[in-house]
C-alpha positions in Angstrom: 83.9 67.8 89.3 87.4 67.5 90.8 90.2 66.4 88.4 93.7 65.4 89.4 96.6 65.4 87.0 100.4 65.5 87.0 102.8 67.5 84.8 106.5 66.9 84.3 108.6 70.1 84.2 111.5 70.4 81.7 114.2 72.9 81.0 116.0 73.1 77.6 118.6 75.7 78.6 116.5 78.7 77.7 112.8 77.9 78.4 110.8 76.0 81.0 108.0 73.8 79.7 105.5 71.4 81.1 104.5 68.0 79.7 101.5 65.9 80.7 101.1 62.1 80.5 99.9 62.3 76.8 103.0 64.2 75.8 101.3 67.6 75.4 103.9 70.3 75.8 103.3 73.9 76.6 104.9 77.0 78.3 101.9 79.1 79.3 102.6 79.0 83.0 99.9 81.5 83.8 97.2 79.1 82.8 98.2 76.6 85.4 99.1 79.3 87.9 102.7 78.1 88.5 106.0 79.9 88.3 109.7 79.3 87.7 110.4 78.7 91.4 107.9 75.9 91.6 109.2 74.3 88.4 112.8 74.6 89.6 111.9 73.0 92.9 110.2 70.1 91.1 113.2 69.6 88.7 115.7 69.8 91.6 113.7 67.2 93.7 113.0 65.1 90.6 109.2 65.4 91.1 106.2 66.1 89.0 103.8 68.9 89.7 100.4 67.8 90.9 97.4 69.8 89.8 94.0 69.5 91.5 91.4 71.2 89.3 88.0 72.0 90.8 86.2 74.2 88.2 88.2 77.4 88.0 90.1 76.6 91.1 93.6 75.2 90.4 95.8 74.1 93.3 99.3 72.7 92.8 102.0 71.0 94.8 105.4 69.4 94.2 105.3 67.2 97.3 104.2 63.9 95.6 106.7 61.6 93.9 105.3 59.9 90.8 106.8 58.0 87.8 108.9 60.4 85.7 107.1 59.2 82.6 103.7 59.9 84.3 102.6 56.3 83.4 98.9 55.7 84.3 98.3 59.4 85.2 95.4 61.4 83.8 96.4 63.8 81.0 95.6 67.4 81.2 91.8 68.0 80.6 91.0 69.1 77.1 89.5 72.4 78.1 92.7 73.3 80.0 94.9 72.1 77.2 93.2 74.7 75.0 94.2 77.4 77.5 97.8 76.3 77.8 98.9 76.4 74.1 102.2 78.3 73.7 101.7 81.9 74.5 103.1 85.1 73.1 103.3 86.5 76.6 106.9 86.7 77.7 107.8 84.0 80.2 108.7 86.5 83.0 105.2 88.0 82.6 103.6 84.6 82.7 105.4 83.8 85.9 104.4 87.1 87.5 100.7 86.5 86.6 100.9 83.0 87.9 102.4 84.1 91.2 99.7 86.8 91.6 97.0 84.2 90.9 98.5 82.1 93.8 98.4 85.1 96.2 95.3 83.9 98.1 97.1 80.7 99.0 99.9 82.8 100.5 97.6 84.8 102.8 97.9 83.8 106.5 94.7 82.5 108.1 94.8 85.2 110.8 94.9 87.9 108.1 91.3 88.9 107.5 91.9 90.8 104.3 89.9 90.4 101.1 91.5 88.4 98.3 91.3 91.3 95.8 93.3 93.7 98.1 95.7 91.0 99.0 96.4 90.2 95.4 96.8 93.9 94.6 99.2 94.1 97.6 101.3 91.2 96.3 101.3 92.5 92.7 102.4 95.9 93.8 105.2 94.6 95.9 106.5 92.3 93.1 106.4 95.2 90.7 108.5 97.3 93.2 105.8 99.8 93.9 105.8 102.1 96.9 102.8 100.9 99.0 101.0 102.9 101.7 98.7 100.9 104.0 96.0 103.1 105.4 93.1 102.5 107.7 91.8 102.9 111.3 94.2 102.3 114.2 94.3 98.7 115.2 92.9 97.3 111.9 95.9 95.2 111.0 98.0 97.5 108.7 101.4 96.4 110.2 100.3 92.8 110.3 99.4 92.9 106.6 102.7 94.5 105.7 104.6 91.8 107.7 102.5 89.1 106.1 103.5 90.4 102.7 107.2 90.1 103.6 106.7 86.5 104.7 104.7 85.6 101.6 107.4 87.0 99.3 110.3 85.5 101.3 112.5 88.5 100.7 115.0 90.4 102.8 113.1 92.5 105.3 114.0 95.8 107.1 111.7 97.5 109.6 111.8 101.2 110.6 109.3 102.9 113.0 109.5 106.4 111.7 106.9 107.6 114.2 109.4 106.9 117.0 112.4 108.5 115.2 113.9 111.4 117.0 116.7 112.1 114.5 115.5 111.5 111.0 118.9 112.2 109.4 120.7 109.8 111.7 118.1 107.1 111.1 117.8 107.4 107.3 121.4 108.5 106.3 123.9 108.0 109.1 126.4 110.0 111.1 129.8 111.4 110.7 132.3 110.4 113.4 135.9 111.2 114.3 138.7 109.4 116.1 142.4 109.8 116.2 143.2 106.6 114.2 140.8 107.1 111.3 140.1 110.8 111.5 136.7 111.8 110.2 134.6 109.0 108.7 131.0 108.3 107.8 129.0 105.5 109.3 126.0 104.7 107.2 122.6 103.9 108.7 120.8 100.6 108.5 118.4 102.3 106.1 121.2 102.9 103.7 122.1 99.2 103.9 118.5 98.3 103.3 118.0 100.3 100.1 121.2 98.8 98.8 119.8 95.3 99.2 118.2 93.9 96.0 114.6 92.9 96.2 114.4 94.0 99.9 111.0 94.9 101.4 111.4 98.0 103.6 108.6 98.6 106.1 108.3 102.2 107.2 105.8 102.1 110.1 103.9 105.2 111.2 104.9 107.3 108.3 102.2 109.9 109.1 103.8 110.5 112.5 107.3 111.0 111.1 109.2 114.3 111.3 108.9 116.4 108.1 112.7 116.1 107.8 112.2 112.4 107.2 109.7 113.1 104.5 112.2 115.5 102.8 114.9 112.9 102.8 112.6 110.2 101.4 111.4 112.3 98.5 114.1 111.2 96.0 114.2 107.7 97.4 110.5 107.1 96.7 110.4 108.9 93.3 110.3 106.3 90.6 112.2 108.6 88.3 115.1 109.2 90.8 115.4 106.4 93.4 118.5 107.6 95.2 119.4 108.9 98.6 121.6 111.9 98.8 124.0 111.7 101.8 124.4 115.5 102.1 122.7 118.6 100.9 126.0 120.1 99.6 126.3 120.3 95.9 128.2 117.3 94.4 127.7 115.2 97.6 127.6 111.4 97.0 124.3 109.5 96.4 123.2 106.0 97.1 121.1 104.3 94.4 118.1 102.2 95.5 118.8 98.6 94.4 116.6 96.8 91.8 113.4 95.3 93.1 113.3 97.2 96.4 109.8 97.7 97.6 108.8 100.3 100.2 105.7 99.6 102.4 104.5 102.4 104.7 101.7 102.4 107.2 99.8 105.6 108.0 96.9 106.8 110.0 95.0 109.5 108.0 92.2 111.5 109.5 91.3 114.2 111.9 90.9 111.8 114.8 94.6 111.1 114.8 95.8 114.2 116.6 99.5 113.1 116.8 99.8 112.7 113.1 100.9 115.3 110.6 99.2 116.1 107.3 101.4 114.5 104.7 102.5 116.5 101.8 100.6 115.7 98.5 103.9 115.2 96.7 104.9 112.5 99.2 101.4 110.8 99.0 101.6 110.7 95.2 104.7 108.5 95.4 102.6 105.7 96.8 99.8 103.4 95.7 97.2 103.2 98.5 95.9 99.9 100.0 93.2 100.7 102.5 92.6 98.2 105.3 88.9 97.7 106.2 87.5 97.2 109.6 86.4 93.6 110.1 82.7 92.7 110.0 81.3 90.8 112.9 81.8 87.3 111.4 85.4 88.0 110.5 86.0 89.3 114.0 84.5 86.2 115.5 86.6 83.9 113.2 89.8 85.7 114.1 89.1 85.6 117.9 88.2 81.9 117.6 91.5 81.1 115.8 93.5 83.1 118.4 91.6 81.7 121.5 90.0 78.4 120.5 89.3 77.5 124.1 87.5 80.7 124.9 83.7 80.3 125.2 82.0 81.0 121.9 79.4 83.2 123.6 82.1 85.4 125.1 83.7 85.8 121.7 80.4 86.7 120.1 79.8 89.3 122.8 83.1 90.9 122.2 82.5 91.0 118.4 79.0 92.4 118.9 80.2 95.2 121.1 82.8 96.2 118.5 80.2 95.9 115.7 77.9 98.2 117.6 80.6 100.9 117.9 81.4 100.6 114.2 77.7 101.0 113.2 77.5 104.1 115.4 80.6 105.5 113.7 78.9 105.0 110.3 75.9 107.2 111.3 75.7 110.9 110.2 76.1 112.1 113.8 78.1 109.5 115.7 78.1 109.8 119.5 81.6 108.5 119.7 84.9 109.7 118.1 86.3 106.3 117.2 85.2 102.7 116.9 86.6 99.8 118.9 89.5 98.4 117.0 90.4 94.8 116.3 93.5 95.4 118.4 91.2 96.1 121.3 89.0 93.1 120.7 92.0 90.8 120.6 93.2 92.3 123.9 89.7 91.8 125.5 89.7 88.2 124.4 93.2 87.7 125.7 92.4 88.8 129.3 89.0 87.0 129.3 90.9 83.9 128.3 92.9 84.5 131.5 89.7 84.6 133.6 88.5 88.1 133.5 84.8 88.9 133.0 83.5 90.9 130.1 82.7 93.9 132.3 86.3 93.9 133.7 87.8 93.5 130.2 85.9 96.5 128.9 86.8 98.5 132.0 90.5 98.2 131.5 90.7 98.0 127.7 87.7 99.9 126.2 86.6 102.7 128.5 89.9 104.5 128.8 89.8 105.2 125.1 86.6 107.3 125.5 86.2 110.8 127.0 84.3 110.8 130.3 83.5 114.5 130.3 79.8 115.4 129.9 78.3 113.0 132.4 75.4 111.0 131.0 76.0 112.5 127.5 79.7 111.5 127.4 81.3 109.1 125.0 82.3 106.8 127.8 78.7 106.6 129.0 77.5 105.7 125.5 80.2 102.9 125.2 79.2 101.6 128.7 75.6 101.4 127.5 76.7 99.1 124.7 78.8 96.9 126.9 76.1 96.7 129.6 73.7 95.2 127.0 75.9 92.2 126.7 77.0 92.0 130.4 73.3 91.8 131.4 71.9 89.1 129.1 74.2 88.6 126.2 71.6 90.0 123.9 72.6 91.1 120.4 69.5 93.2 119.8 70.0 96.6 118.1 70.9 98.9 120.9 70.0 102.0 118.8 66.3 101.1 118.2 65.4 103.2 121.3 66.9 106.0 123.2 67.7 105.7 126.9 66.2 108.6 128.7 66.1 107.6 132.3 68.9 109.5 134.0 68.7 107.3 137.1 69.1 104.2 135.0 72.1 105.8 133.2 73.7 106.6 136.5 73.3 103.1 137.7 75.0 101.8 134.5 78.0 104.1 134.8 78.8 103.4 138.5 
């Protein structure tokens, strides 16, 4: 049963409260999953907060104008009134819990990340934790980090540490000299970032960064220190990390990433880990449909099926390929098929180059071509691995 009710927000100078049409007053904001920002917006716009209650699901909005006295409006349901009696939980904690409960509503449609991990990501950022996003290449780590920034509506700074040639210059700055000013220090954008309260600082490709960058970041990321030393000399000045700053790093971890470095355990321990999962077939289909709604559904299903087959193979004890087809690749396949390319052509330019061709009929590329050919021929989604292909002539035909 869906119930609709309205609450009037009030502020007495120290505490925010909510009042329903029967005059019930309470301050347990967590129970109705609202926060101070929502209340302030309603007060500023002289509006009541609308609640739509469907079982345990509570959705709210401040967009509707109703009579300030809530005349004729339904009072808060009895079972919910029992939940919203004045609470001993501090208001700030209530607001945080309410914001976390709203987290699924802040998740972008294109972000195929489970609600639990998304809520954990939001909670960790609000708490000022250092977050490391891990997962296979092309699974959406950077997208998730940027979605987090948008959801929190905080100052954002982006640094691609994997492309940094001079870690000291990027993270600290440079000393310069001219005749007018003599020697002076020019601080980096990173220094400006850590001095910005409540900033979210995205450090992309941390696993590809130079070890000098890791050494510089050690004190910055340590919750007990949180400062950046401008020079190694004794007594050199330090820059304190501003309150509320959250660091979000992305990293590829595993033997298949040959350009990455094994990160120091002390550095890893400074982060909480949020692991991004590869999409299942249905999520992949849904994503591609949202990105390319005019692309034929059968084409989208074939792309997702090819990716799914590669991921199933990677999950076996002795996989015949070194990596699965990523979501980044499936999006690119859909993109060029949307521009008129056939599935075989899309696979030729986006998928095959990722796999080693050495070994002839036993090569990784031949195996991937077998998967693609299944869907080029007849669009079948039968399990490719129920039988082994042993006809060398047939394999040769498929690889030409």
